[in-house]
N, CA, C and O atoms as a GROMACS GRO file, in nm:
protein
  580
    1MET      N    1   4.358   7.323   7.189
    1MET     CA    2   4.452   7.290   7.095
    1MET      C    3   4.513   7.417   7.054
    1MET      O    4   4.428   7.505   7.040
    2ILE      N    5   4.637   7.456   7.028
    2ILE     CA    6   4.680   7.572   6.979
    2ILE      C    7   4.776   7.542   6.892
    2ILE      O    8   4.819   7.426   6.893
    3GLU      N    9   4.833   7.643   6.795
    3GLU     CA   10   4.911   7.646   6.696
    3GLU      C   11   5.042   7.562   6.769
    3GLU      O   12   5.088   7.591   6.880
    4ALA      N   13   5.093   7.448   6.680
    4ALA     CA   14   5.219   7.387   6.720
    4ALA      C   15   5.336   7.490   6.736
    4ALA      O   16   5.351   7.570   6.643
    5ASN      N   17   5.400   7.495   6.817
    5ASN     CA   18   5.501   7.609   6.797
    5ASN      C   19   5.654   7.539   6.878
    5ASN      O   20   5.665   7.502   6.995
    6GLU      N   21   5.751   7.538   6.775
    6GLU     CA   22   5.869   7.494   6.783
    6GLU      C   23   5.961   7.550   6.888
    6GLU      O   24   6.036   7.481   6.958
    7ASN      N   25   5.947   7.705   6.893
    7ASN     CA   26   6.031   7.784   6.977
    7ASN      C   27   5.972   7.776   7.135
    7ASN      O   28   6.046   7.778   7.234
    8LEU      N   29   5.830   7.767   7.138
    8LEU     CA   30   5.780   7.724   7.267
    8LEU      C   31   5.848   7.578   7.318
    8LEU      O   32   5.906   7.564   7.426
    9SER      N   33   5.832   7.500   7.242
    9SER     CA   34   5.886   7.373   7.252
    9SER      C   35   6.018   7.385   7.318
    9SER      O   36   6.034   7.350   7.435
   10ALA      N   37   6.128   7.441   7.235
   10ALA     CA   38   6.256   7.473   7.294
   10ALA      C   39   6.286   7.530   7.406
   10ALA      O   40   6.385   7.502   7.473
   11SER      N   41   6.191   7.626   7.437
   11SER     CA   42   6.207   7.709   7.583
   11SER      C   43   6.164   7.601   7.684
   11SER      O   44   6.231   7.580   7.785
   12TYR      N   45   6.073   7.545   7.660
   12TYR     CA   46   6.042   7.456   7.782
   12TYR      C   47   6.118   7.353   7.799
   12TYR      O   48   6.120   7.307   7.913
   13MET      N   49   6.203   7.284   7.690
   13MET     CA   50   6.315   7.208   7.701
   13MET      C   51   6.432   7.255   7.783
   13MET      O   52   6.489   7.192   7.873
   14LYS      N   53   6.458   7.376   7.738
   14LYS     CA   54   6.578   7.465   7.818
   14LYS      C   55   6.523   7.478   7.961
   14LYS      O   56   6.606   7.460   8.050
   15MET      N   57   6.396   7.506   7.999
   15MET     CA   58   6.340   7.511   8.168
   15MET      C   59   6.346   7.371   8.208
   15MET      O   60   6.365   7.356   8.328
   16SER      N   61   6.337   7.280   8.149
   16SER     CA   62   6.353   7.134   8.185
   16SER      C   63   6.501   7.132   8.237
   16SER      O   64   6.518   7.101   8.355
   17GLU      N   65   6.614   7.163   8.157
   17GLU     CA   66   6.723   7.139   8.176
   17GLU      C   67   6.795   7.220   8.278
   17GLU      O   68   6.898   7.181   8.333
   18ASN      N   69   6.728   7.353   8.305
   18ASN     CA   70   6.759   7.439   8.427
   18ASN      C   71   6.724   7.378   8.531
   18ASN      O   72   6.805   7.356   8.621
   19ALA      N   73   6.569   7.332   8.540
   19ALA     CA   74   6.554   7.273   8.664
   19ALA      C   75   6.612   7.119   8.719
   19ALA      O   76   6.588   7.073   8.831
   20LEU      N   77   6.689   7.056   8.620
   20LEU     CA   78   6.776   6.950   8.659
   20LEU      C   79   6.861   7.010   8.722
   20LEU      O   80   6.869   6.978   8.841
   21GLY      N   81   6.945   7.106   8.678
   21GLY     CA   82   7.025   7.187   8.739
   21GLY      C   83   7.035   7.228   8.882
   21GLY      O   84   7.125   7.213   8.965
   22THR      N   85   6.891   7.296   8.890
   22THR     CA   86   6.849   7.342   9.022
   22THR      C   87   6.845   7.224   9.103
   22THR      O   88   6.916   7.234   9.203
   23MET      N   89   6.785   7.114   9.091
   23MET     CA   90   6.748   6.976   9.137
   23MET      C   91   6.905   6.953   9.199
   23MET      O   92   6.915   6.953   9.322
   24ASN      N   93   7.017   6.936   9.122
   24ASN     CA   94   7.127   6.867   9.168
   24ASN      C   95   7.190   6.974   9.246
   24ASN      O   96   7.269   6.924   9.325
   25ARG      N   97   7.185   7.103   9.255
   25ARG     CA   98   7.255   7.188   9.352
   25ARG      C   99   7.197   7.225   9.468
   25ARG      O  100   7.257   7.282   9.559
   26GLU      N  101   7.074   7.194   9.469
   26GLU     CA  102   6.974   7.206   9.594
   26GLU      C  103   6.941   7.074   9.673
   26GLU      O  104   6.865   7.074   9.769
   27LYS      N  105   6.995   6.976   9.632
   27LYS     CA  106   6.976   6.858   9.727
   27LYS      C  107   7.030   6.849   9.858
   27LYS      O  108   6.989   6.778   9.949
   28GLU      N  109   7.132   6.931   9.860
   28GLU     CA  110   7.190   6.921  10.021
   28GLU      C  111   7.151   7.054  10.105
   28GLU      O  112   7.187   7.067  10.222
   29TYR      N  113   7.078   7.149  10.040
   29TYR     CA  114   7.041   7.280  10.100
   29TYR      C  115   6.917   7.272  10.119
   29TYR      O  116   6.879   7.300  10.233
   30ASN      N  117   6.816   7.233  10.021
   30ASN     CA  118   6.669   7.250  10.046
   30ASN      C  119   6.598   7.132   9.963
   30ASN      O  120   6.568   7.143   9.844
   31LEU      N  121   6.576   7.023  10.038
   31LEU     CA  122   6.509   6.913   9.992
   31LEU      C  123   6.363   6.948   9.910
   31LEU      O  124   6.335   6.891   9.805
   32ALA      N  125   6.284   7.038   9.965
   32ALA     CA  126   6.156   7.042   9.922
   32ALA      C  127   6.178   7.123   9.794
   32ALA      O  128   6.103   7.096   9.700
   33PHE      N  129   6.260   7.208   9.778
   33PHE     CA  130   6.310   7.281   9.672
   33PHE      C  131   6.363   7.219   9.546
   33PHE      O  132   6.347   7.261   9.431
   34SER      N  133   6.432   7.109   9.589
   34SER     CA  134   6.504   7.002   9.510
   34SER      C  135   6.408   6.911   9.450
   34SER      O  136   6.420   6.880   9.332
   35ILE      N  137   6.308   6.864   9.528
   35ILE     CA  138   6.196   6.764   9.462
   35ILE      C  139   6.099   6.840   9.371
   35ILE      O  140   6.044   6.793   9.272
   36SER      N  141   6.086   6.960   9.418
   36SER     CA  142   5.992   7.069   9.322
   36SER      C  143   6.051   7.062   9.187
   36SER      O  144   5.993   7.023   9.086
   37ALA      N  145   6.192   7.111   9.197
   37ALA     CA  146   6.283   7.122   9.072
   37ALA      C  147   6.293   6.981   9.014
   37ALA      O  148   6.277   6.995   8.893
   38CYS      N  149   6.309   6.872   9.039
   38CYS     CA  150   6.320   6.739   9.000
   38CYS      C  151   6.191   6.710   8.912
   38CYS      O  152   6.193   6.672   8.795
   39TYR      N  153   6.054   6.738   9.003
   39TYR     CA  154   5.931   6.715   8.922
   39TYR      C  155   5.920   6.814   8.792
   39TYR      O  156   5.870   6.781   8.685
   40TYR      N  157   5.983   6.961   8.827
   40TYR     CA  158   5.951   7.045   8.703
   40TYR      C  159   6.031   7.014   8.595
   40TYR      O  160   5.999   7.046   8.480
   41SER      N  161   6.155   6.941   8.625
   41SER     CA  162   6.248   6.920   8.496
   41SER      C  163   6.168   6.797   8.439
   41SER      O  164   6.178   6.803   8.317
   42MET      N  165   6.097   6.694   8.474
   42MET     CA  166   6.025   6.593   8.390
   42MET      C  167   5.907   6.666   8.338
   42MET      O  168   5.882   6.642   8.220
   43TYR      N  169   5.820   6.758   8.404
   43TYR     CA  170   5.694   6.831   8.331
   43TYR      C  171   5.725   6.886   8.262
   43TYR      O  172   5.666   6.863   8.156
   44TYR      N  173   5.829   6.995   8.253
   44TYR     CA  174   5.856   7.078   8.151
   44TYR      C  175   5.903   7.006   7.997
   44TYR      O  176   5.874   7.046   7.885
   45ALA      N  177   5.985   6.888   8.035
   45ALA     CA  178   6.019   6.812   7.930
   45ALA      C  179   5.889   6.731   7.859
   45ALA      O  180   5.887   6.686   7.744
   46LEU      N  181   5.800   6.726   7.940
   46LEU     CA  182   5.692   6.649   7.856
   46LEU      C  183   5.603   6.763   7.824
   46LEU      O  184   5.521   6.733   7.737
   47TYR      N  185   5.593   6.903   7.876
   47TYR     CA  186   5.533   7.006   7.804
   47TYR      C  187   5.594   7.052   7.676
   47TYR      O  188   5.526   7.095   7.582
   48SER      N  189   5.714   7.043   7.673
   48SER     CA  190   5.803   7.056   7.557
   48SER      C  191   5.751   7.002   7.443
   48SER      O  192   5.752   7.064   7.337
   49ILE      N  193   5.690   6.853   7.461
   49ILE     CA  194   5.662   6.795   7.364
   49ILE      C  195   5.519   6.811   7.314
   49ILE      O  196   5.471   6.775   7.207
   50MET      N  197   5.460   6.878   7.421
   50MET     CA  198   5.298   6.908   7.397
   50MET      C  199   5.294   7.061   7.314
   50MET      O  200   5.197   7.088   7.243
   51MET      N  201   5.391   7.142   7.328
   51MET     CA  202   5.413   7.280   7.252
   51MET      C  203   5.456   7.234   7.112
   51MET      O  204   5.422   7.304   7.017
   52LYS      N  205   5.535   7.110   7.089
   52LYS     CA  206   5.563   7.072   6.971
   52LYS      C  207   5.440   7.038   6.874
   52LYS      O  208   5.421   7.074   6.758
   53ILE      N  209   5.363   6.956   6.956
   53ILE     CA  210   5.219   6.906   6.893
   53ILE      C  211   5.124   7.001   6.901
   53ILE      O  212   5.022   6.985   6.835
   54GLY      N  213   5.139   7.108   6.976
   54GLY     CA  214   5.010   7.227   7.001
   54GLY      C  215   4.898   7.168   7.078
   54GLY      O  216   4.782   7.170   7.037
   55VAL      N  217   4.934   7.118   7.186
   55VAL     CA  218   4.842   7.087   7.296
   55VAL      C  219   4.850   7.152   7.412
   55VAL      O  220   4.958   7.129   7.468
   56LYS      N  221   4.775   7.226   7.474
   56LYS     CA  222   4.808   7.334   7.589
   56LYS      C  223   4.709   7.266   7.704
   56LYS      O  224   4.594   7.225   7.684
   57CYS      N  225   4.760   7.265   7.792
   57CYS     CA  226   4.688   7.216   7.934
   57CYS      C  227   4.779   7.287   8.061
   57CYS      O  228   4.898   7.272   8.089
   58GLU      N  229   4.694   7.355   8.111
   58GLU     CA  230   4.776   7.402   8.230
   58GLU      C  231   4.716   7.358   8.391
   58GLU      O  232   4.715   7.428   8.493
   59ILE      N  233   4.667   7.212   8.371
   59ILE     CA  234   4.652   7.155   8.485
   59ILE      C  235   4.728   7.023   8.463
   59ILE      O  236   4.719   6.946   8.367
   60HIS      N  237   4.820   7.013   8.592
   60HIS     CA  238   4.947   6.900   8.553
   60HIS      C  239   4.905   6.779   8.579
   60HIS      O  240   4.985   6.691   8.546
   61SER      N  241   4.785   6.734   8.636
   61SER     CA  242   4.727   6.607   8.646
   61SER      C  243   4.695   6.556   8.521
   61SER      O  244   4.729   6.443   8.487
   62CYS      N  245   4.616   6.651   8.432
   62CYS     CA  246   4.579   6.648   8.325
   62CYS      C  247   4.696   6.627   8.218
   62CYS      O  248   4.694   6.530   8.142
   63THR      N  249   4.767   6.694   8.216
   63THR     CA  250   4.907   6.700   8.113
   63THR      C  251   4.948   6.573   8.151
   63THR      O  252   5.001   6.523   8.052
   64ILE      N  253   4.952   6.486   8.255
   64ILE     CA  254   5.021   6.354   8.275
   64ILE      C  255   4.911   6.268   8.209
   64ILE      O  256   4.941   6.174   8.137
   65GLU      N  257   4.774   6.305   8.237
   65GLU     CA  258   4.666   6.201   8.167
   65GLU      C  259   4.704   6.186   8.022
   65GLU      O  260   4.727   6.081   7.961
   66ILE      N  261   4.708   6.322   7.975
   66ILE     CA  262   4.734   6.326   7.817
   66ILE      C  263   4.847   6.233   7.785
   66ILE      O  264   4.842   6.140   7.704
   67MET      N  265   4.947   6.268   7.855
   67MET     CA  266   5.088   6.170   7.839
   67MET      C  267   5.056   6.015   7.807
   67MET      O  268   5.083   5.940   7.713
   68LYS      N  269   4.971   5.997   7.952
   68LYS     CA  270   4.935   5.837   7.941
   68LYS      C  271   4.852   5.803   7.826
   68LYS      O  272   4.870   5.694   7.772
   69VAL      N  273   4.748   5.897   7.774
   69VAL     CA  274   4.663   5.845   7.674
   69VAL      C  275   4.698   5.885   7.543
   69VAL      O  276   4.675   5.800   7.457
   70LEU      N  277   4.756   6.014   7.498
   70LEU     CA  278   4.795   6.036   7.363
   70LEU      C  279   4.917   6.017   7.328
   70LEU      O  280   4.936   6.022   7.207
   71LEU      N  281   5.034   5.990   7.414
   71LEU     CA  282   5.151   5.976   7.384
   71LEU      C  283   5.203   5.851   7.452
   71LEU      O  284   5.317   5.843   7.499
   72ASP      N  285   5.118   5.760   7.454
   72ASP     CA  286   5.145   5.602   7.503
   72ASP      C  287   5.234   5.543   7.375
   72ASP      O  288   5.296   5.439   7.399
   73ASN      N  289   5.243   5.583   7.282
   73ASN     CA  290   5.351   5.511   7.179
   73ASN      C  291   5.481   5.576   7.210
   73ASN      O  292   5.572   5.531   7.140
   74TYR      N  293   5.526   5.688   7.312
   74TYR     CA  294   5.608   5.739   7.300
   74TYR      C  295   5.692   5.744   7.456
   74TYR      O  296   5.813   5.754   7.475
   75TYR      N  297   5.584   5.733   7.553
   75TYR     CA  298   5.626   5.709   7.676
   75TYR      C  299   5.571   5.553   7.727
   75TYR      O  300   5.469   5.499   7.684
   76SER      N  301   5.652   5.503   7.815
   76SER     CA  302   5.583   5.370   7.881
   76SER      C  303   5.494   5.411   8.005
   76SER      O  304   5.473   5.523   8.054
   77LYS      N  305   5.446   5.284   8.041
   77LYS     CA  306   5.379   5.303   8.158
   77LYS      C  307   5.463   5.318   8.279
   77LYS      O  308   5.404   5.374   8.372
   78GLU      N  309   5.581   5.283   8.301
   78GLU     CA  310   5.691   5.341   8.386
   78GLU      C  311   5.720   5.471   8.387
   78GLU      O  312   5.731   5.521   8.499
   79ASP      N  313   5.737   5.548   8.284
   79ASP     CA  314   5.752   5.695   8.271
   79ASP      C  315   5.626   5.759   8.319
   79ASP      O  316   5.633   5.866   8.381
   80VAL      N  317   5.508   5.699   8.294
   80VAL     CA  318   5.405   5.775   8.358
   80VAL      C  319   5.403   5.750   8.514
   80VAL      O  320   5.378   5.844   8.589
   81LYS      N  321   5.428   5.626   8.560
   81LYS     CA  322   5.443   5.609   8.703
   81LYS      C  323   5.559   5.704   8.765
   81LYS      O  324   5.532   5.754   8.874
   82THR      N  325   5.674   5.731   8.713
   82THR     CA  326   5.769   5.788   8.721
   82THR      C  327   5.728   5.962   8.758
   82THR      O  328   5.758   6.027   8.858
   83ILE      N  329   5.663   5.994   8.657
   83ILE     CA  330   5.637   6.132   8.672
   83ILE      C  331   5.518   6.157   8.760
   83ILE      O  332   5.515   6.269   8.811
   84SER      N  333   5.433   6.086   8.784
   84SER     CA  334   5.330   6.070   8.858
   84SER      C  335   5.367   6.086   9.014
   84SER      O  336   5.312   6.162   9.093
   85LYS      N  337   5.490   5.982   9.044
   85LYS     CA  338   5.556   5.984   9.196
   85LYS      C  339   5.621   6.127   9.220
   85LYS      O  340   5.628   6.188   9.327
   86ALA      N  341   5.660   6.160   9.114
   86ALA     CA  342   5.746   6.328   9.142
   86ALA      C  343   5.654   6.414   9.144
   86ALA      O  344   5.682   6.526   9.186
   87PHE      N  345   5.513   6.383   9.100
   87PHE     CA  346   5.422   6.498   9.104
   87PHE      C  347   5.380   6.507   9.252
   87PHE      O  348   5.379   6.612   9.314
   88ASP      N  349   5.342   6.382   9.304
   88ASP     CA  350   5.309   6.325   9.436
   88ASP      C  351   5.404   6.391   9.548
   88ASP      O  352   5.366   6.456   9.645
   89LEU      N  353   5.525   6.362   9.516
   89LEU     CA  354   5.623   6.408   9.617
   89LEU      C  355   5.633   6.548   9.635
   89LEU      O  356   5.647   6.609   9.741
   90ARG      N  357   5.623   6.605   9.484
   90ARG     CA  358   5.639   6.744   9.502
   90ARG      C  359   5.533   6.813   9.553
   90ARG      O  360   5.562   6.927   9.589
   91ASN      N  361   5.398   6.774   9.570
   91ASN     CA  362   5.289   6.812   9.623
   91ASN      C  363   5.293   6.796   9.787
   91ASN      O  364   5.260   6.884   9.867
   92LEU      N  365   5.341   6.662   9.820
   92LEU     CA  366   5.388   6.664   9.961
   92LEU      C  367   5.492   6.738  10.038
   92LEU      O  368   5.483   6.751  10.160
   93ALA      N  369   5.598   6.789   9.960
   93ALA     CA  370   5.700   6.835  10.015
   93ALA      C  371   5.665   7.000   9.997
   93ALA      O  372   5.730   7.082  10.061
   94GLN      N  373   5.556   7.042   9.902
   94GLN     CA  374   5.533   7.208   9.907
   94GLN      C  375   5.431   7.212  10.002
   94GLN      O  376   5.445   7.291  10.095
   95TYR      N  377   5.320   7.134   9.997
   95TYR     CA  378   5.197   7.186  10.075
   95TYR      C  379   5.172   7.102  10.223
   95TYR      O  380   5.087   7.124  10.309
   96TYR      N  381   5.260   7.016  10.220
   96TYR     CA  382   5.225   6.928  10.340
   96TYR      C  383   5.350   6.884  10.420
   96TYR      O  384   5.385   6.768  10.439
   97VAL      N  385   5.428   7.024  10.477
   97VAL     CA  386   5.556   7.032  10.511
   97VAL      C  387   5.559   6.939  10.666
   97VAL      O  388   5.669   6.901  10.707
   98ASP      N  389   5.474   6.918  10.720
   98ASP     CA  390   5.478   6.810  10.839
   98ASP      C  391   5.489   6.684  10.779
   98ASP      O  392   5.546   6.603  10.853
   99LYS      N  393   5.450   6.632  10.657
   99LYS     CA  394   5.464   6.511  10.625
   99LYS      C  395   5.614   6.450  10.612
   99LYS      O  396   5.704   6.524  10.572
  100VAL      N  397   5.641   6.318  10.645
  100VAL     CA  398   5.770   6.249  10.625
  100VAL      C  399   5.769   6.179  10.486
  100VAL      O  400   5.685   6.095  10.453
  101LEU      N  401   5.862   6.217  10.415
  101LEU     CA  402   5.907   6.173  10.288
  101LEU      C  403   5.969   6.026  10.262
  101LEU      O  404   6.065   5.997  10.333
  102ASN      N  405   5.937   5.954  10.192
  102ASN     CA  406   5.989   5.827  10.168
  102ASN      C  407   6.126   5.842  10.112
  102ASN      O  408   6.122   5.853   9.989
  103LYS      N  409   6.274   5.847  10.173
  103LYS     CA  410   6.397   5.868  10.122
  103LYS      C  411   6.412   5.766   9.990
  103LYS      O  412   6.487   5.801   9.900
  104LYS      N  413   6.358   5.669   9.981
  104LYS     CA  414   6.362   5.545   9.857
  104LYS      C  415   6.280   5.650   9.748
  104LYS      O  416   6.328   5.675   9.638
  105ASP      N  417   6.183   5.692   9.784
  105ASP     CA  418   6.113   5.731   9.666
  105ASP      C  419   6.180   5.863   9.615
  105ASP      O  420   6.183   5.884   9.494
  106ILE      N  421   6.238   5.963   9.711
  106ILE     CA  422   6.318   6.083   9.639
  106ILE      C  423   6.432   6.032   9.569
  106ILE      O  424   6.456   6.076   9.456
  107ASN      N  425   6.508   5.942   9.623
  107ASN     CA  426   6.614   5.895   9.556
  107ASN      C  427   6.577   5.827   9.402
  107ASN      O  428   6.652   5.825   9.304
  108PHE      N  429   6.451   5.776   9.410
  108PHE     CA  430   6.424   5.729   9.276
  108PHE      C  431   6.391   5.820   9.200
  108PHE      O  432   6.428   5.809   9.084
  109ILE      N  433   6.325   5.917   9.231
  109ILE     CA  434   6.284   6.037   9.125
  109ILE      C  435   6.427   6.123   9.088
  109ILE      O  436   6.447   6.163   8.973
  110PHE      N  437   6.516   6.145   9.188
  110PHE     CA  438   6.628   6.216   9.154
  110PHE      C  439   6.713   6.131   9.041
  110PHE      O  440   6.769   6.186   8.946
  111MET      N  441   6.714   6.003   9.061
  111MET     CA  442   6.781   5.918   8.958
  111MET      C  443   6.716   5.901   8.841
  111MET      O  444   6.785   5.886   8.740
  112GLN      N  445   6.595   5.901   8.830
  112GLN     CA  446   6.518   5.904   8.710
  112GLN      C  447   6.506   6.038   8.617
  112GLN      O  448   6.526   6.041   8.496
  113ALA      N  449   6.471   6.140   8.693
  113ALA     CA  450   6.475   6.284   8.623
  113ALA      C  451   6.562   6.286   8.472
  113ALA      O  452   6.517   6.295   8.357
  114PRO      N  453   6.697   6.274   8.516
  114PRO     CA  454   6.777   6.300   8.388
  114PRO      C  455   6.741   6.194   8.264
  114PRO      O  456   6.735   6.221   8.144
  115LEU      N  457   6.725   6.098   8.313
  115LEU     CA  458   6.675   5.990   8.214
  115LEU      C  459   6.537   6.023   8.143
  115LEU      O  460   6.529   6.000   8.023
  116PHE      N  461   6.443   6.068   8.201
  116PHE     CA  462   6.312   6.120   8.167
  116PHE      C  463   6.340   6.241   8.058
  116PHE      O  464   6.295   6.238   7.944
  117VAL      N  465   6.414   6.337   8.106
  117VAL     CA  466   6.482   6.432   7.999
  117VAL      C  467   6.521   6.403   7.912
  117VAL      O  468   6.488   6.468   7.813
  118ASN      N  469   6.603   6.306   7.898
  118ASN     CA  470   6.684   6.287   7.816
  118ASN      C  471   6.599   6.172   7.703
  118ASN      O  472   6.633   6.166   7.585
  119HIS      N  473   6.498   6.093   7.754
  119HIS     CA  474   6.395   6.019   7.665
  119HIS      C  475   6.315   6.166   7.611
  119HIS      O  476   6.321   6.185   7.490
  120SER      N  477   6.262   6.239   7.670
  120SER     CA  478   6.180   6.356   7.596
  120SER      C  479   6.242   6.409   7.533
  120SER      O  480   6.177   6.450   7.437
  121LYS      N  481   6.385   6.448   7.526
  121LYS     CA  482   6.471   6.498   7.398
  121LYS      C  483   6.458   6.408   7.292
  121LYS      O  484   6.424   6.455   7.183
  122ASN      N  485   6.479   6.283   7.302
  122ASN     CA  486   6.479   6.179   7.179
  122ASN      C  487   6.327   6.181   7.133
  122ASN      O  488   6.300   6.209   7.016
  123ILE      N  489   6.250   6.158   7.205
  123ILE     CA  490   6.101   6.190   7.141
  123ILE      C  491   6.093   6.292   7.063
  123ILE      O  492   6.045   6.275   6.951
  124LEU      N  493   6.143   6.435   7.111
  124LEU     CA  494   6.126   6.570   7.040
  124LEU      C  495   6.195   6.550   6.912
  124LEU      O  496   6.153   6.598   6.807
  125SER      N  497   6.281   6.491   6.920
  125SER     CA  498   6.384   6.491   6.799
  125SER      C  499   6.340   6.375   6.664
  125SER      O  500   6.377   6.381   6.547
  126SER      N  501   6.257   6.283   6.725
  126SER     CA  502   6.184   6.187   6.648
  126SER      C  503   6.052   6.244   6.583
  126SER      O  504   6.017   6.209   6.470
  127ILE      N  505   5.996   6.314   6.641
  127ILE     CA  506   5.868   6.346   6.583
  127ILE      C  507   5.868   6.445   6.482
  127ILE      O  508   5.908   6.561   6.491
  128ASN      N  509   5.827   6.396   6.400
  128ASN     CA  510   5.812   6.477   6.257
  128ASN      C  511   5.658   6.536   6.226
  128ASN      O  512   5.560   6.509   6.296
  129GLU      N  513   5.656   6.624   6.106
  129GLU     CA  514   5.528   6.680   6.057
  129GLU      C  515   5.414   6.597   6.043
  129GLU      O  516   5.302   6.642   6.064
  130LYS      N  517   5.435   6.465   6.006
  130LYS     CA  518   5.332   6.365   6.010
  130LYS      C  519   5.269   6.311   6.152
  130LYS      O  520   5.152   6.288   6.182
  131ASP      N  521   5.364   6.300   6.214
  131ASP     CA  522   5.365   6.262   6.371
  131ASP      C  523   5.274   6.355   6.450
  131ASP      O  524   5.189   6.322   6.533
  132VAL      N  525   5.309   6.475   6.412
  132VAL     CA  526   5.230   6.623   6.446
  132VAL      C  527   5.089   6.608   6.422
  132VAL      O  528   5.001   6.630   6.505
  133GLY      N  529   5.074   6.568   6.305
  133GLY     CA  530   4.924   6.596   6.236
  133GLY      C  531   4.866   6.468   6.325
  133GLY      O  532   4.781   6.498   6.409
  134GLU      N  533   4.898   6.354   6.315
  134GLU     CA  534   4.845   6.216   6.360
  134GLU      C  535   4.800   6.238   6.505
  134GLU      O  536   4.692   6.195   6.546
  135LEU      N  537   4.894   6.312   6.589
  135LEU     CA  538   4.890   6.325   6.742
  135LEU      C  539   4.783   6.450   6.741
  135LEU      O  540   4.708   6.452   6.839
  136ARG      N  541   4.768   6.543   6.655
  136ARG     CA  542   4.627   6.653   6.655
  136ARG      C  543   4.538   6.578   6.622
  136ARG      O  544   4.435   6.602   6.685
  137ASN      N  545   4.529   6.505   6.560
  137ASN     CA  546   4.399   6.426   6.505
  137ASN      C  547   4.368   6.361   6.636
  137ASN      O  548   4.275   6.395   6.709
  138ASN      N  549   4.450   6.266   6.659
  138ASN     CA  550   4.416   6.167   6.760
  138ASN      C  551   4.362   6.264   6.899
  138ASN      O  552   4.284   6.209   6.976
  139PHE      N  553   4.400   6.390   6.924
  139PHE     CA  554   4.394   6.456   7.044
  139PHE      C  555   4.247   6.504   7.024
  139PHE      O  556   4.164   6.496   7.115
  140GLU      N  557   4.219   6.553   6.905
  140GLU     CA  558   4.060   6.605   6.877
  140GLU      C  559   3.946   6.480   6.897
  140GLU      O  560   3.834   6.483   6.949
  141SER      N  561   4.015   6.374   6.836
  141SER     CA  562   3.918   6.260   6.877
  141SER      C  563   3.875   6.230   7.019
  141SER      O  564   3.762   6.198   7.054
  142LEU      N  565   4.014   6.248   7.116
  142LEU     CA  566   3.973   6.219   7.260
  142LEU      C  567   3.896   6.316   7.293
  142LEU      O  568   3.803   6.289   7.369
  143MET      N  569   3.912   6.440   7.251
  143MET     CA  570   3.843   6.585   7.315
  143MET      C  571   3.655   6.521   7.279
  143MET      O  572   3.565   6.533   7.362
  144LYS      N  573   3.640   6.464   7.159
  144LYS     CA  574   3.509   6.442   7.125
  144LYS      C  575   3.452   6.333   7.215
  144LYS      O  576   3.330   6.337   7.232
  145GLN      N  577   3.510   6.253   7.266
  145GLN     CA  578   3.494   6.148   7.358
  145GLN      C  579   3.383   6.179   7.484
  145GLN      O  580   3.362   6.094   7.570
   0.00000   0.00000   0.00000
């Protein structure tokens, strides 16, 4: 846990928006880079919410797990599956260049990324101080388990 930080939250959301732009620009030129930008657009949007509540996590799979467990009232199971699929495709595209990627999966994450980012913006705007306090308490309880 860190101090909740609105400025960091806003910075991560800006990074998310920039990653969406990169995703769209690079689709025709560098598919691996575009897939990576797609994932990061979602990851930064999620991390923006985590900064707003003051939860820092530098391990991506753990960040997604926190999303699943702590932010389950804000993100659906489908949202978790979407960012998880993007995470997996990003790993394949970046670290296993000899693997053939499923075009259907790629098109799916490209379609979902802007929706995920917009949904995250809506979550950000809906979370108030009371919600932040409750989420921080819930996180502390989870860490004790």
